[in-house]
C-alpha positions in Angstrom: 0.0 0.0 0.0 1.3 3.4 -0.9 2.4 5.8 1.9 -0.3 8.4 1.0 -3.1 5.8 1.5 -1.6 4.7 4.8 -1.5 8.4 5.9 -5.2 8.9 4.8 -6.3 5.8 6.6 -4.4 6.6 9.7 -5.7 10.2 9.7 -9.3 9.0 9.3 -8.9 6.4 12.1 -7.5 9.1 14.4 -10.5 11.3 13.5 -12.9 8.5 14.3 -11.2 8.0 17.7 -11.7 11.7 18.4 -15.3 11.5 17.3 -16.0 8.6 19.5 -14.4 10.2 22.5 -16.1 13.5 21.8 -19.5 12.0 21.4 -19.2 9.9 24.6 -17.5 12.4 26.9 -18.9 15.7 25.6 -22.4 14.6 24.4 -24.0 15.4 27.6 -21.9 18.3 28.7 -23.5 21.7 29.1 -21.7 24.6 27.3 -20.2 27.0 29.8 -21.8 30.1 28.2 -25.2 28.4 28.4 -24.8 27.7 32.1 -23.6 31.3 32.9 -26.5 32.7 30.8 -29.0 30.6 32.8 -27.5 31.9 36.0 -28.0 35.5 35.0 -31.4 34.8 33.4 -30.3 36.0 30.0 -32.8 35.2 27.2 -31.8 32.9 24.4 -32.0 34.2 20.8 -30.6 32.8 17.6 -28.1 34.8 15.5 -28.7 32.4 12.6 -30.5 29.1 12.1 -27.9 26.3 11.7 -28.7 23.2 9.8 -28.2 21.1 12.9 -29.3 23.0 16.0 -27.2 22.2 19.0 -25.1 19.8 16.8 -27.9 17.2 16.8 -30.7 16.0 14.5 -34.0 17.3 15.7 -35.9 14.4 17.3 -32.7 12.5 18.0 -31.3 14.6 20.8 -29.0 12.7 23.1 -28.8 9.7 20.8 -25.1 8.7 20.8 -25.3 6.6 17.6 -26.9 9.4 15.6 -24.3 11.8 16.9 -21.5 9.4 16.0 -22.9 8.9 12.5 -23.1 12.7 12.0 -19.5 13.1 13.2 -18.2 10.4 10.8 -20.2 11.9 7.9 -18.8 15.4 8.4 -15.3 14.0 8.9 -15.6 12.2 5.6 -17.0 15.3 3.9 -14.1 17.4 5.1 -11.7 14.7 3.9 -13.3 14.6 0.4 -13.4 18.4 0.2 -9.7 18.7 1.2 -8.6 16.2 -1.4 -10.8 17.8 -4.1 -9.2 21.3 -3.3 -5.7 19.7 -3.3 -6.5 18.1 -6.6 -7.6 21.4 -8.1 -4.5 23.2 -6.8 -2.1 20.5 -8.2 -4.0 20.5 -11.5 -3.7 24.3 -11.8 0.0 24.2 -11.0 0.6 21.5 -13.6 -1.0 23.7 -16.3 0.9 26.9 -15.3 
């Protein structure tokens, strides 16, 4: 197996490990700013409407498997986008 594929697989495995640890350990943690805002009684208002509010699918809040799948999907999306941009850059350099 070529070195670049080993590097890709190793990087994705490390990303999956971070996703698993993040989902398990941080899935139920309150954000510090939310806790402080509740202490002061500050009202909550949205600056923008994100596609995944609170980083979870609506209706599946607290579901570890769903959060894990979302993490893997976004890690794969970032990997694909990174390689596509790298491919575009090397292609442009080869022409110029």
